[in-house]
N, C-alpha and C positions, 0 to 999 in steps of 0.2 A: 685100461692101463697097461702099460709094455713093461719087458726088459726088468723084470720082477725079480730080485735075488734076495735072500736069504744069507744071514751072518750068523752064525752060533759064537757064544764067546763066553769065557769062563764068568765073568763077570758084566755087566750093561748098565753103566751109573748114567741115569737121562738125566737128573740134578733137581727137575721138579717134580720128581716120584720117588720112587722108595727104589735101591739098585733090585735088578735080577739077578739070581745064580745060573751059568745055563741057560740064562735067556737067547732067543734069536731077537737081531734086529733085521725089518725087511725094508727094504729100497725097493723105487719104483718112479719111471720121469725124474730122478734126480732129489726125488722127495723121502722120508720117511712113512712108511704107511703103519705099522705097527712093533709093536715089541712084546712079544709072547713068549709065554716059556716053552714051548711047543712047537714045531713046524713040521707039516704032514709031508711036505715033500725034501727032496735034497736040498740042503744047505752046505753054503761057504765055511768050514771049521777051522775059525782062526788059534782055537789052541787056548794057552793058558795067560791069556791078555783080558783088560779091562779097557770096554769101551765107554768114551765120554763123548761129549758132546765136543766138535769143535773149540779150539782155545782163541779166544778175543782180546787180542792183544790193543786198549784203545789211548793208548799214547806212546809212538816211537817218533826219532828220529833219524830214518832211513839213512840220509845224506852222509851219517857217520860210517854206514854200514862196512867200509873197508879197517874201519880201525879194529888194530891186535888185541889193544889194550887202551884204557882208559884214556882222557887226556889229563894230565898232570900240571898243576898242581891242583888238589880240589882246593884248600887253604891256603889265602883268603879266598872264598867266594870269587870277587872281583878277580884274582889271578888268572883263577878256573876260565872264568868268561873273556879274560885276554887270549888267553892260551888258544882257544874256540874261534876268537877271530881273526888268533893269524893262523889257523888249519885252516880257514875257509880261504882267506886269504891268499896261502901255500896253494891249495889243493881246488882252484875253480874250476876244473875238467875234470873230477871225478862223479860228483851225483849221481848222473844218470847211472852208470854203473854202481854205484853205489846202493841206489835204491834197489835195483835187481838183484844181485848179491844179498840185502837186507829182507827182499820178498821170497827169495830160496830158503836161505837162513829161516826164516818163519815158517815156510811151508817145512821145511823139514823138524821141525818142534812140535806142530799139532799144529800151528796158527791157520782159521780158513778166516778170519777177518782182522784187519787193521786199523785204526785210527793214527795217519801218519802228519807232523809240522814240516810245509814246505814254505822253504828259506826264500829260495833262489825262482828263478823261471822257472820252475817245472816243468814237462811236457807226460800228459797224459798219456804218453806207450810206452814213458818209463816204469806203469802200473800197470799195465796189461802186455806183456812180452808174448810170444810165441811158444809160449809155456806153460804151464798150472800152476797159477800163484795165488795166492790169497786175496779177497776181495780188499779194497782200501778205499776208506774215506779219507780224501785230502783236505787240513786244512791250511788255507793261506794264512803265513805267519804276514802280521802287521804291525811293528814300529818303528818310533821316530819320536823326537822329541822338539827339532827343532820347524822351523813356519816351512822349508821348501824340503823338506823332506816330507814331512806330514801331507803337502799338497802332491806329492807323487805317491805316496800312498792310496790316497783318498782317490785315484785314478785306475787303482786294480780293483777296485769293490766291484764294480760292474761287469768285471769278467772272473767274477771270485762267489763262488757259492759258501760252503764252508767256510768259517773264518777262525782265527788266534789273534788278538791282540796280545801281542807276548805276553808282558809281564808290566806292572805298576812302573817298575824304575828306568821300564826301557821304550814306552807309551803315553804319548803326552795324555791327559783327559779329554782332549778336544778330539785325536785321533781313537778313542778308545770309546766315544761316544758314537762317532761314526760308525762306527765296526757296529756298533751293539745296536744302530740304527740300521742299520742293511741289514744284520741278520732277522732283526724282528720283520721286517720290511718279506723277507723273502723266506719268513720262518729255518733258518738255518739253524746247525749246528754250530755251539761256538765253544774253544779251550782257551782257558786264560791261564800261563801261570802266576801262581797268587802264595804269598806266604813260603816259600821257598827257603828262606833264612830269614835270622834274626835283624843284620844289618837292611834288608828290605823293608820290615817291618820299622825301622828307626825311621831310616829315611820316609815313609809313607806319612809317621804320625810329628817327626822334630824337622826335618831336614839335615840330619846330621849324620854323619857316620861315616863309614866304610865306599859308602855310593857313591857318598857327595864329593870324596875325593877323586875315587875313579871317575865319574861325570866331570868332573872338574880337569884333570886331567885330557880328558878328548875333547874337552873343547863341546862338550855336548850339559851343562849345569845351565837350566835357567831357575832363574828367580820366580820364587813365587807357583810353581809347578809341583813344591814337594811341601810338606810341612803342615799339621793341622787336620791332618787325611788319615785314615785307614784302611784296614782288608775290610772291614765289613760296608763301607764304600761299595767296594766294587763288587762284592758278593750282592747289595740289596738291587745294583741295576743287573747284576746278573741273573737276579732271581725273574725278574720281568721278561726273561726268555724261554721262548719255547722250549730249548732244552743246551746244557750249558756242562761242561765238563770242568772242573779247581784243579789243576795239575797240582800236584805236592799236598799244601798246604802244610805244612810241618811244624808250621807257629799258629793257628790260626786259636784263638782263644775261645772260653764255653761259650762266650754271647757270640761267638762268629760262629759256630759249629751249630748251635740253635736256628740261626740264621738257614745254614745247608739243613738242616735236618727240617723244615717246614715248608722247604721247598726239592720236593719229591723227584721232580726231574731237573734239578742240578743232583751231579754224580762228586762225590769227591775220588780223586785219581790217586793212590798211594803206591809210590814206586820203592821197596820195599828193599832191596838192595843199594840201589843209587842213596836212598836215605841213610844205609847206613857207611854208605865209601864215603859220605861227609862228616857224620859223627854228630848227625842232628839227635835231640833226646826223645825219647822213644814217642811215636808216632799215636794221634787219637785216634786211628781210625774206630777201633772199638769202642769209643766212648759216641762216636756219632754214629756205627752200630745199634749202640741201648737207647741213642733219644729217638730213633727212628730214622734215620736219613739214608742214602745211597751211597756205598763203597763199589770203587771195581780197584782190580789191582794190573797193575802195567809194567814193564819193563824199564821205559824212559830207553834212551838212545845209546849208543858202544862209546858215544862221548862221555858218560858216565858208570860205563856195566863192561863186563865184561863180554858179553855176549846176547842176542834178542832172544832168550828160552824166556819163554812164559811161563814152561812146567818149574824149571829151575826155580824161578821165580814162587812160583805156590808152596814150593819144596824147602822155601830157604821161610817163608813166611810160615808154615808148621811147624817146621822146628823149632822158631825162635815164640810162637803160641801155643805149645803143648795143649792147650787149657781152650783152642778153641775147636770146631768141630768141623773134621775133615769134608764134611760136606760142604757148610755153608768156605770152608775155603775156594773151595770149585767153583763155588755159584762164582764167587771175586771174578774170577778170570774166564767166565765160561756168560752167562745168562745176565750177570750183573753190565758189566758191562757192553751187552750186549745190547742191554735196553738203554744204556748211555749214549750209544751209537743211534739208537732209532732202529733195533735193526730186528728186537726181542720179540717178534713176530715170525721173523725170518730163523732166528739161528739161536744157540746161546742151551738149549737143553734139547735131549731125545724125544722130541712130541711129535704125534700125527701132524701131519701134514706141512713140518716143517723142512727147510731143507736139508739133506742128508750129508751137512758136516758133522765128519768124526775123526776123531784123533784114536789112534790106538795105544794105550800103554800097555806094556811088557811086562810080566808081572816076576819078580827074579826069583821069588818061593813058588815053589807048587803045593806049599801050606797055607797059603793066603785062604784067609779064613775072610775077616770082614775088611768089604771097600772102604766102608764109614771111620775107619780105624787106622786102616794102614794102607793107605792109597797112594800116600806120599813117601813111604819109607824109600829111603836111598838108592837103594838096588831098579827102584822101578823106573821105567824111562821111555820115552815117545818115539815108533818104533813104525809108525806109519799116518797117512792123511788120507780121507777123504772131502774132496770137494764135491759137492753137490750128488753125489752118487757114483763118483769114481774115484779111484785110485789116481792121487797125484804125487804121493811119497811113500814109500817104501824103503826100508835102511837093508832086508836081506835082495 
């Protein structure tokens, strides 16, 4: 073991064990060696901070990272989709720059692992620039309703590892089945936007409403594709896969939550500030946790969120749900999404043997006494990020 470095902090919050006051985090060769109350050798004193696991943002759309404000209008939802499509058409050459900008913003926010949806012919080099950036698991997005489009999309499968059949309203059931078969054969991760709006549920069940008019206006309506279906059909198919992320799930029924709860390898990804911006009714993430299901918190992209700060997302959630234990909320932004991305053995908690991926939270009050109660206080903020034992970002 070489290059042993010890860091003392006011609090160390491992996530999978109790916080340690005035603890020492010992790092060597990019890995966590131990967390101890005392260290006999000189150590780096980080001061009045809390060390937490590097945050894991398991659902982003980095292609929108150059936006300075969300795309409007939010409602009706199909008008927002039109605006998103318009933005992509008007800015076809900004994707690479936006991805790199989003990676840097995420790193500055304490994020050390990302899950990103890639909607165009993305370049792997965009995610590995010659700068420290979070590790990223890239999901190739698939969408199409017409025969020609479906054939084109299927050609992408051979070059795709992790996949995202976009949503029921944009992905033909035959294309969805092809993508899931590919994922099962390759044991890939799958991410699907599901039950995002009430209009989507209406389209699946009855083939009517806002989405029918939207698809007709684009010349994409296909008779027989919609109606007589439900989100449960998609969930049941996803439950057969090794691992799946169900994005949003804002309108899942109690029965559909039960399907998720029976499949711990499926994770419901809740994006609190995006959810609030669209004015959805209260999310059922707590109900799913009570049923024994898996939940993770993510930011979504800047097309619907003012920034990519997962820390602000967790602070927002803690303020909205003061009855929920802060240590649980922290887990939803660290260990739970790490497991959702198949990386729970590598990161997500400050555990011996795991990667030394660490976020430093500057504590506003010197009188800060209880990290299990006060961690998400409004004045606390991320000020430094460690990737694999090396400082990759520092505010100072």
